[in-house]
N, C-alpha and C positions, 0 to 999 in steps of 0.2 A: 743799371744795366745788362747785366746779364739776365737778369727777369723778363726782361723785354724780349729780347733774341729768343729765351728759350718756349717764349709765347709764341712768336713770329713762327719758328719752326714746327712747334705743334700743330698751329694754324695751317702750314703749308701741307704737313701729312694727311691731313685732314681731308683739305679740299681735294689731294692727292685720290685719296679712297674714295672720295665720294663721286670722282669725277673716272674712274676703274670703266674698263668696257665691259659690255654684258654680252656672255654667248650662250648659246644653246644649241645641241642637236635635235634637230625636229625629228629625223629621218632616215637610218639608213638600210638600204636595197641591196640583196644580192641575186644577180641573174646569172645565167648561163645560156652561153650560146653556143650552138643552132640547138642544143635542150638536153635535157636530163639524162637520156637515155640515148648511147650513140655506138656505133661500131667501132671497134679497136683502130688505130691508124686514123679516124678525123680529128681534126685540127678542134679544138675546143677552148673557148674564152670565157671565162668568170669576169665578171663585170659588178666591181663594188663601188656605189654611190650614196652620197651622204648630203643630206639638207641641214645645212646650216644657219642661224638666225646670230647674226652679232651686231655691234654697235662701234667692229674697228674700223680705222681709215682705208684698210685694206686686207685681203682675204687671208685667213688664219692658216697656219701649218696644221695641215691633216696628216695624225698616223694612223696608216692602214694597218692592219694585219688580216692575213688570211688563213684560215685553220681547217683541218684536214683530220676528222674524226677526233676531235677536241687537242689538238697539238699543231703549233704555229707552225706552217711552212714557205708562209712566203711574208714579208714586212718591207712596208714602204712609207717615206715621209715624202708630202708632197704638199702645196699650197693649193693644190685644184683639188676639186670635191668627188673627182672619179680615179680609180684606178682599175686597170687590170690584170688577172692572171693568165698566161696562155699555156695549153698544153698541145704542141705540134708535133707529131701527131698524140693522142690520148693511148692508154695502154692500161689493160685492165687493172693494173696497181693503183691507178689514179681513179678507181671506182671508191664510192664513200662518203661521208654528208661533211658538210663545206659551211662554214659561217666566215663574217667578217666582223674585223669591230675596229670602230673608229675611235679613237682619242684626239682633243684639242684639250691641252692646258691639262685642268682637271677634272673636263668631263670627259664621259664615256658612253657609248651606245654600241648595241650588238646588233646584226643584222637577221635579219629572217633566216632558216637555216634549208640549204638544198645537196638534195641528197643525188647523186650521179652513178648511173649505171653503163658500164663500158663492156660492151661483150665483142667475142674473139681474142684468141690469142695467134700468135704469131709460128708459123710451122719453122722447128728449128732444122740446123744442118747439122750432120753427120759428118768426121773425117776420122781416117787413120794412120797414124806413123807412116805404117808399111804396110800394104795388104798381102805379103809374101813373109811367111814366120815357119820356124822349126818346130817340130812338136815339142811340147812346153816351153816357147820361147814368149817373152810377153807381150803384149799389144796395148799401145797406147793410143786412146780414143778421144775424141773431141766432141762435144755435144755444143750449139751456139743458136743463141735467139738473139740475134744484134741488136734488135730494136728493142726490146721487153724491159722492164724497170721493175723492181722490188727485189723480194726473195722471191728466188725459183727453187725447186727442188726438180734434181733430172734423172730421171730413169733409164737405163740401159736395159736393152734388149738382145740377147744370144738365140739366134735361131726361133724369133719369138716369145722365149721364154726369158723373163726378168732374172737378170744376174747383178744388178748394184744399184745402188741407188744414193745419189748425194746433195746436198744442199747448198746454194750459195749466193752471196750477195751479190753477185754481177750474174750477167747475162750467158756466162762460158764457161765451161768446166771440162777439164781431161782428166781422165783417169786411166791405170793400169788394169787390163785383163789378162789372165793365165790360160792358155790354151789346156786343156785335158785330153780333146780329142785330135784325133788323127784323119778325120775328116774336115773339109772346107766348111767354113761358117760364114753366118750372115748377121748384121752387128746393125742397130737402128737404135734410136734414141727418142725420148719426149719430154715435158715436162709441166710442171704445174705451176700458179702465184700460192705461195706459201700462205698468207693474207686473206686470200680471195678464193677459198675452194668451191666457192658455187659457181666459179668460170668452169671447172673441167678442167682435163687436160687437153693439150694443145695436140693438134696433129701430128702422125709420126713422123719422125726425118726420114730422109733420103736415107735406103740401104746399102750398105758395104760389105763388100765380100771379099773375106780374106782366106787366101791359099795356106793351108797346112800342109809342111814337109815329115814325113816319117824319117825318125833316126834308127835305121837298120843296124848301123854300126854299132850301136848300145846293145845290142840284144846276145846276151853270154850263153856261155857253151857249158855243160856239167859232164863227167867222165869220172868212173869207176876204175879203180887198178888195184887186183887182177882182175877181178870181174865183180857185176853188179849181184851176183850169188856167192856166198862164202860158206865156212865153218866157224863159229867162236872160236878165237884164238888167233885168227890169222891177222896180219897184216894189210890193212885196206888205204890207197891213195885216193882222195878227193881231190879233182882240178876244177876251176873254174877259170875261166878263159874269155875276153873280148876282145873285139878290134881295136876300139877307139881307145888311144893312147892318152887321148887327151883328160884332164884332169875331171875325176870323176871317183865315186865308192863303189867297191865291191862287196857282198857280204855272203857269207854261206850259214844258212837256217836249216833249223830241223824244229819241227813243231813247236814253233815259235821263237825258239832260242838260238839266237846268235853264236856260230861254233867259230866263225871267223870273219875278221874286215879288215882290206886290204884296199888302196888306190889302183889296183891293174891286177893283170891276170895273177892267180895263187893256188898252192895246192897244200892241201890238209891231210893228213892220216891220224889212222889211229888204229887200235887191235881191238878188234869188234868182238861183242857179245851179242845176247839174242837180243837184249834189249834196245841196242843200237840199231837193226831192223827198221826201216821205213823211209818215209819221203825227204829230201834233200833238194834245198832250193836256193839256186846261185841266182842273186840280184844283184843290178847296177842300177845307179842312181845320178842323173847329172841335173841341175836345177830341181824342176819341177820335174823331170822324164824319168820313168822309172820302167825298165824292163828286167824281165824275170823268167827261170826256164827252172824245171825240177825234173828227178829222177829218183827212182827208188833203190833202196838197197837192201837186199835179202839174208839174213842172217842165220844159218840153221845152227839149233843149240846143240852143245855137248852132253848135257845132262840139264835135269828141268833143276829150278829154282826150291832149293832145302825148305823143308818143314818142318818144326818145330812142335813137338807135342808133349803135354804132360799129361800122367796119370796118378793119381785120380784125377777129373780135372777142377774141384774144389779139396782143398787141404785145409783142415783147423792146425792149431798152433801144436807141434809135439809129434805130428805123423808125418811119416814119411811119404816123400814124392818121389815122381821119376821125370826126368826130361828125355827125348829122344829125337836126334837129330837125320832125317833122312833126304835121300835124292835116288833118282831114277835116270838110266843113262839112255841117252837118245841116239847118240852117233856111235857107227861103229868103230871110231879112230880110237876109241877109247873104252875101258873094262871100269867094271865096278870097283876094283882095290884102287884104281886111278883117281879117286876121288879120294881127297882127304878134307876132315874136318874141325872145326874149331867152334867152343862154344863158349859164350859173351853174356856176363851179366855186366848190365850198366853201361857196355861199352868196354868191358876189361874182358880181358881171357883168363876162364877159369879151366877148362879144361880143354885135349885134343882129343876125346873119347867121346861119340855120336850118343853115347848113354851117360847119363849124368844123375848120380841118384843122394838125398839129403835130405835130412829132416827140418821141417818147416819149423819156422820162429821167425821172430822182429827182423833179426839180424838178417836170413837169407830172403827177404821181402826185396823184390825190384824187378826189371825189365831185363829178361832174357832172351837171348836170339843164337844163331849160329851161323858158322860160314862153313861152304861147301866149295874145295878150290880142286882144278885141274886143269892141265897143261894152258898156268899162266890165268885161266878164267877163275874166278870168285867169284861168289855168288850169296845172299845174303836174305835170311827167312825173314819172314815176318815178326812183328816181336810179339813177347806173351809175357804179360803183367802179372807177377805170382805177388798176392797179397794173402798171406795166411789168413782165414776166419780165426778171431777171437772165440772159442767155447764163451758161453753164455754164463754169467755168475748167479748167484742165487739171489733170485729176486727179493724185493720189500715188498709187502702188501701193506698200506698205509692209508688211511681215512684222508678223504677230500672236503674237509669244511667240519661240521660239525655232523655227530650222529644222536639223533633223537630217536627214542623208541616209538616205532608205530607210523614212522615217517620214512620215506626215500631217501638215501644219502649215498654217493660218490667214494669208490674207492679206487687207488691207484696203485696198479702193480708194475713194478720197475726195478729194470735188474741194470747195475751200476759198468756192466763191461757185457760185451758180447758183439756180433759181426751181424748187421741187420741181411737180411729181415728176422724179426724175431717175433715168434708168436708166442702170445699171453693167454692163458687160460683161468678161467677164475671157477674155483670148486667150492663146494657146501659140502661139509661131510665125507670130502673126497669126492662129491660128485659133480662133474663139471656143470656149470650153470651158463659160461659165456666165456667166448673167443674173440679177441683182437690180433692182428697182424700188424706190426711196424715194421714202416722201411723209408721212413723219413723222419721228419722232425714231429710228427705225431706221436699221442703216447698213448698208454693201454689204460683207460679211467672206463669203468665199468659199474653201473647204476645198480645197487641192491632195493628190492622194493621196502622192505622193512625187516626188524626186528622183532620181536615180541616181548623179549625181557633183557637187561643189560648185557647176562651170561651167551646169549646168541650170538654175538660177535667172535666168541673164540671158533666157534665151525667154518670160520672163511679162510680160506689158503687160495694160493695161485701157483701157476708153473709157468716156465720159460724156456721156451725149447727154438734152437736155431740149429740142429742138427742130429740123425738121427741117433748119436750116442751121447748128445747132450741134450738133457730134462733136468730141469733144478726148481725143487720146489719151497715156495716161502714159509717164512714161520706164521703161525696163527695171525691173524687180525688183531692188532690190540690198538683200541682207542679210547676214550671217555666216551661213555655213552649217557647220554641225556634222558632223564626221567621225567616228562612231563606231570607239572603241577597235578594231584585230583582237584575236585571240587571242596573247596576250605568250607569247615564250620566254623561259625562266632557264636561262642559262649561267655556271653555275660553274665557276669557274679551275680548279679539279681535280675528280675524284669521292672522291677520296680524300686527308684533311690531316692532317698532324700534328698533336697534342694539344697546345697551346698556342700555335700558328699564328693568324693571323688568314684569315678565310674571307670572300672576296668575292663575292658572287651580282649579277648584271648582271642585269636584265629588260627586254625590248625587247619594241617591237610595228613590225609593217610599217606601218599607217594608224593614223591617229585625228588629231583637233584638238588643240593645244595651248590649256590647258596638261593633261598628263597625268597622274592620281594613281597612283603605284605604293604597292602593299603586300605584305610580305612574310609567310609562314608557315612555322612548322616544326612537324611533324606536324598541319597543320589549326591551332594555334593562333599569333592574331599575336604576330609580334616583337615586344617594346617598341620603340620609336621608330623603326619601320622605313618608316611611311607619311610619302609626299614627293610633292611635286607640283610638276612638273620643264616646265620650255617644250622639252623634248625628247623625241626616243620611243625615249629610253632614262634606266633609273635604276639606280642601284646599292647595293648593302648590305652594310655590312661587319658581320662577325660576328665582335668583339675576342676573343683568346686561346680557342680553341674549344676545349671540354672534350668528354671521352667522353661525357657526357650529351647533348649537342647533335648527336651523328648521326641519321642517320634521313631523311626525306623533306621537302625543301623545294620549295615551289612560292609566285607570287605573284598577284598579282593587276593589273590596271590598269583606269582610269577616267576619263572625261572630262565634259565637260558633257552629254552624250548620255544620261546617268545609265543607262549599260549598264554592269556590270562582267565583266570578259572573265578567265579564269581559267586558267594555263599548264600544262603537264604535270608533275605532280613530278619533282623530282632528287634522287635517291639520295645523300647523301655520308654516306661513310667515316671515321673519324677514327682514327690508328694512333696507337701507344703513342709518347711521348717519348724518346730516344735512349739516353737513361741508364737510363729505366726498363727496356728491351729488354735493355741492356748487365747490370745490375742480376740480371734473369730468368736472363740466360744464366750468370752465376756462380753461382746459386742452384741452376739445374740440374747442373751440374757437379760443384757440392757436394752435393749430393743423389746423382747418380749414383755420387761416390767413395763416399758413406755406405752406399748399396746393395749397392758391393763389397766393402766390410769386412765387413759385416753377413753378406753370404753367404758370406764365406771365411771366418769364425769361425765359421759356422752348421752347415760342411761339416766341419770341422776336429772338431768338437764330437760331430758325430753319426757318425764313421766306426766301423766295427768295429774290433776291439782287435787280430784278428791280418792286419789289412791295413796296419798302421802301417809308417811309411817304413823303410828300410832302405838303410844309406848304406856305401860305403866308403872312408875316406879312403889315397889313395895319397900318398905323400909324394915329391918329390924331390928337392925342393927346403927348405930352415927354410922354418917357417912363416911365416917376416916374413923375406921378402928383402931384399936390401938395394935399394935405391934405383936403383941404379947397374945393377941386372940387365936384359939388354935385353927380356926377355918374361919375362908370367905370366899363368899361367891358373890358375883354380881354377872347379874344377867342385862346384856341391851339386846332392846329387841329391836329394829327396823325392819319395817314392813317393807320398803322398799326391795331393801337388799338381799331379804330374802326371796322376794319373789325373782328376783335376778339369779340368785344362786338357785332356786328351785329350777329355771327357765333353762340356765347353762350352769350345770351342778360342775363341770370340769375345767371351770375358768377360774374362780375365785378362791376354791380351797376346800375345807372338809365340812364345815358349820360356822354357825355363827357363835356360838359359844367360844368365851375368850377367858380363861382361866387366869387369874392373878396371885395365887395362896405362894406365899411364898416358901420356896423348900420344898413344893409337892411336884409329884410327877402328873402330867394332864394328858399323855398320849396313851392311857389307856383305855379311852372312852373309844367304844366301837359304836359304827354305823349304824347300827338299831340305836342305841340310846341319842346318837344324834338326829334320826328322824322323831324320835319324841320332843324335841324341843322345836320343831319346825312348826308356827303357828299357822294358824289355818287361811287359807286365802281370802282376803278381802272381798266381800261382793261388791261387784261397782255401783248397784243399785241402793246400796244404804249411802247414806249422806251423814258425812261425817260433820261435827261441827268444828266449825274454824275458829280459831283462838285468837282473842280479843287482842290480844297484843304478842310483843316478842318472846317475854318472857314465860306467857304462857304455853306460847308455840314450842317451846323447848321445853317445859316439862311433860307436855304430849309427847314428844318424839324421842327423849331420852328418860325411860325410867330406869332408876336401877333399884335392885332387887340384891338385898344381900339376909343370907339366913346363917346363923351360927348357933350350934346345936352345940352343946358340949357332952362330948361323951360319944356323938354319934358318927360315925364313919362317914367319911369326907361323900362315899355315893350314896348312903342315904342320905344324907343333907342335901344332896343333889336330886337326887331324885323328888324329895318331898319337896322342895324347892320348885320342883316343874309343875308337879300336881298343885301346887298354891297357884302360881302362875295361870293354869289352866283355869281353874275354877275362879280365880280373878276375870278371867278373859270372858266367861263363860257369864258373869254378872253385868260386865260392862255394856256386852252385845244386851242383856235382857234391859236393862238401863238406856242404851241408846233407844232401843224399839220402843 
């Protein structure tokens, strides 16, 4: 049941939404009648019309809004599709840009934009509350532009001169003007629209004449009694009078100073002095009206103003000074003896004597003045400030910064006490070099070109002077003097060191103030940890376990507080091989040489011609294996090919072809001549050597062992006999071969 009702409700809502009226705004037009540019005062109509399409059974409600310069100025809800906005009459303030907007339910549309320009301003009207006023009385003036709208600025003119301007949101304004002239004045006004300055100013209003009455009863009178010309010490009464007894103010002034003020006539009296001479003004004031009159009073002096003098004009502490107060008589009514004097210090009386003597000191410094009095008249002198000068103290000469031999440096000469100005003079060997006058916060700093050696600094002194009797001389200049380092010298202990040993590098300078910093370099590269500062002219650096890579050029640098670095000449260090490396190389060379000999021997054996093979004849005198008890045994092996090689290159293989095998005998006593005797003759290449038929025969031919053993015959003789025998055998063999 409930589900059915819900379904019916939803169906009805859907049908209502589906049958909702459709509305669309086709166009909105804004028109101006009679035109977009009219003269002020014209009746102007703005017409807004909307074209709307809809499916409603009756016309919809239109919400119209008129906008002026973007601001809504008029709204209206109406079923009609047209609405009008009327300006009757139109004014300059209505100028601007207009639009209209139409809204129907949730639809809205804006019209085209129309620009209105309304020219011409209304002529204002000028009125005053009263056209007859007294001097100083206020005038209330009213300027009105009855039909003008908007924010207006009103301008008021007095005798064609602008005197005031005011802004008002209404078309009428009243102001108050104060009259400052005694003549009749003419007033008028004009206005402009603040938001439309291009419209300019309106025409001038009507002119109103205001009559101003002079208040002669406010004019005061001034008089002096007994006379306007008097002598100092006389009593003079000054009287100010006025006819008007109403509420006002009266003043007596002199040189801008008010002497008396009262609300009506009054009298002012005083005992005059010379400085009372001058112009006196009596003035009345009522509202904004002021009247005044002035008169001159002349006062003749009895005596001149005292003068306080001091001698000497400047005084140093401990010196005596004298103060003298004096004045001259002018009037014959007194004599010089009638003048009395009082001396004051800082406003306190210290003497009634015109002459005062005292010793200058800090206690007596101060402002001194004096009075001169006669017949009740006293006059004060101008003050004199006494400040005793302090004698300059002994100056101190000190160096400013470092003092380095051969370079400019600055010195300061300064005295702890002394009244400025102080003149400082620098001396060398008691001869003035330069001077400075110090008269403020500056200091006496001198520049010394240079010194040649440290002891020369003692020749400088300075003097301070601030008075003829006060010249003080300082002690000699004392300051640490820095001597720049000379060119260092690098002294290695050896020019060539053995690899693995320590290299000691010693760097020294002939001159230079301590401390000195030494630095060592290898091939222009800084050695690690080689920088050292010493209190000596010599420094050393050790290169531990030197290697071959560390050979090359070494140099050192030296510097000190002079901040000038000097470099030594380079020292070339060589590094030789270690002894074990030398021995190893020697062994390797010997082995290499032996290998070369062996290779060459084998090479020549293999490359020899077959016809030139060795031939040997073995002669056996003894058994091939003699007993060990034989007294002498000699073996001779002839190798034709080896001898050929030896004869060609005698320095390669050794001394000769003989080889001694005698036990316990000395074989080194053979001479070269003997060796030459055993050289076989060179084989003739044309000869044809019979080839052996088998390996055994070849061995017999190549190796023939000759053993000679002769008891009782010396070894040398036996050797000679053996040689002869061999030569004979060789001859026979050659004959046999032939």
